[in-house]
N, C-alpha and C positions, 0 to 999 in steps of 0.2 A: 445507431449504437455503439459511443465509444470503447464500450467496455468489450465489445469483441478483438477490435484491435488492443488494446490493453492484453487480453488475453492471450492472443497471437504470439505478440512480442515477447510476453510471459514464459510461453513454449517455447520461442527460438531461445530463451535463456537456459531452461530449461536443457533443451537439446546442449546445449553448449555446456553443462555444468557435468550432465551425464556422458560427453565424451572426454572431458578433461579428468573424470574421476572414475574412468574405467568402469562405470555401472552400468545396470542393466535396465535399470524402472528408476522413476521417483514414486515415493510411496505417499506423501507430505510435504505440503507447501502452505505457509506463513506467509501472508501479506500485510503490509500495513497502511493503510490507506487515513491520510489527513480529512479532517471533517468536513474541511472546504477544499475538496483535491474536485469533488464534483462527480467522484464515483460512487454508484448507487449499489449498495453490499448484494441486493438482491441479483440484480441485472448481471454484477461480476459474479456469482455464484451460476447462474444460467451460462454465461457468456463461458464460464471455464471448463463448464461439463460439454458444448458445444468442441469448442477448441481442444479440449483432450483426446477427445475421438482418436483412435489408431496411431497414437503418439507416445514416448516414455514416460507420459503423466496420465494416460489410460484411467489407471485404477487409482490416483493418487487423492487425496483428501485437501481440499483447501479450505484454510481457516484467514479469517479475516479479523484484523484488529484495528478498530478504529483509534486515531489519534486527534487530540483535542488540538485547538488553535494555540499558539503561544504570539505573543508580542513582546515588542521591545520598545518601550516608552520613549521617545525623541526628549522628552521632558526632564524627567529625574530619571532617567537609566534604568530603571528597574525592566528586570522578564515576568510576566507571569502566564498562566494560563486563561483562558477567557471562553466566554459562549462564543457559540460562530456567529451570533447574532448582534455581539457587542463587541468589537475591538479596541475599546477604550482602555487605557488603563487601569485597573481598580485600584492602584495606589493613592494616582493623583487626578483622576479623571480623566487626564487630557487624551483628545482624540488624535494627538500626531504619535499614529504609533508605526511601528514596521513587524510584518507577518515573518516570524522567524520558523515558525514550526506550522503544520496542523494542514497543509496545500499538497503535500507529497503522497506519492506513492512508492513504495519499500518494499522490493523481493526482502523477506526477513529471515527466513529460513526454510531450510530445506533437506527432506530427508531422503536420501537415495538407496537402492535396492540392488546389493552385488551379488554376482552367481556365489 
């Protein structure tokens, strides 16, 4: 389950933010995951629950938002959101497209607790 290693990296980032901002804990974490990132929401939530034990994020709420794929068409130059199972350009139907979003995992928002 690669979600556990992702969450362990996430906890490392949260520890660094707590230190940087002189906080005592994390109360809320928002993660944005592209639909083509390979991250399963249920597995990420379960992994986060395990990884946060005994850390600054022990009571933090995790919210995950899915991001749709976006492509750049090599033929007509348009950018568009597309379904995850069809990366063709919706404008000209060309299949020569580049995935420009939808495969990322982003730590988007963190709420810290201060004394």
